[in-house]
N, C-alpha and C positions, 0 to 999 in steps of 0.2 A: 543258703541251704534250701534246695527245692523239694526235699523229701517232706512227707506229711507225717505227723505224729497221730497214730490211731489209738483210740481208747475204747473201753467198754461203752462209753456214752456216745461216741461219734461213729462207731464202726458201721452201724446200719446205714447211716446217711452217706458216709465217705466211701464205703466199700461196696456194700450190697446194693445200694441204689445208684451207684456210679454209672454214667453213660459210657465211660471208657474202661478198658481192662485195668485191674489194680494188682500190684505186687505188694504183698504184706510180708515184712521181715519180722517174725516173732523172735524176740531176743531178750536177754537180761544183761544189765550193766556188768555183772561179775563174770560173764561167760567169755572165755578167751577167743574161741572161734567166731563168736558174735562180734567181738571187737575187730577181728580181721575182716569181717563182712562189711563193717561200717563204711569205709572209704569206697568200696565197690558199689554199695547201694546209693551212696551220695552221688557218685559219678553218673550212674545210670539214671538217677532221678533227673539230672540235668540234661542228659542226652535224649531221654524219652519224654521230656516235658511236652504236654499237649497231646501225647499219643497214649501213654500209660501213666497212671497215677502210681507213684512208688512211695512207700513209707514204712515206718517201724511201729511195732506194738510191744511194749514192755510187759512180759508175761507175769512178772511179780506184781506190777501195779494194776494189771487188767486180767485177773484170773478167770473171769466169766467167759470172755471171748476165747481165751486160750483153751479153756475146758471144752467149749462148744465145738472147737475144731480139732480136738484130740491131740493137742500139742504135748508130746511127751519128752522130746529132746529138742534142744535149741543149738544153733539156729535152725528154724524151719521157715521156709519161704513158700507161701501159697499164692498162686495166681488166680484171681477171681475174674470171671467174665460173665456179665449179665446176672450178677448176684450169685452165681454158682462157682464152686471150686473147679478150675480148669486144669490145674497142675499143682503138685506138692513136691517140694524138694527139701530133703533133710540133710543137715550138715553144711559145711563150708562149700560154697559154689564159686567157681572162678567167674570173672567178668565175661569170658567167652561163653561159658555154659549158660549164663543167664541171658546174654544177648541172643543166643540161639533160640531159647525158649520164648523170649519176648518178640523176636522177629517172626515166630510162627503165628503170633496173634495177628 
């Protein structure tokens, strides 16, 4: 598994200070659409390794970061570039939709 696990404690270093763009999947283990996103995120993490850092953040275990980014429904995917939010996608996203967004980077 090449995806990263983001937490309240490592978010600043892993995401905001990252030299490469970062895709964060805000999810919860009990969320159906989040479970559907899992394999897509995992596949893209492998495909974009070295180009885009891709990982997940459990909103139940990390409420501080989820709150800071106004996460109200999950799954929410946020793309960060240079420490700033570059894009925000709410709800299930297909592999094709995500690839199109990542390729824009």
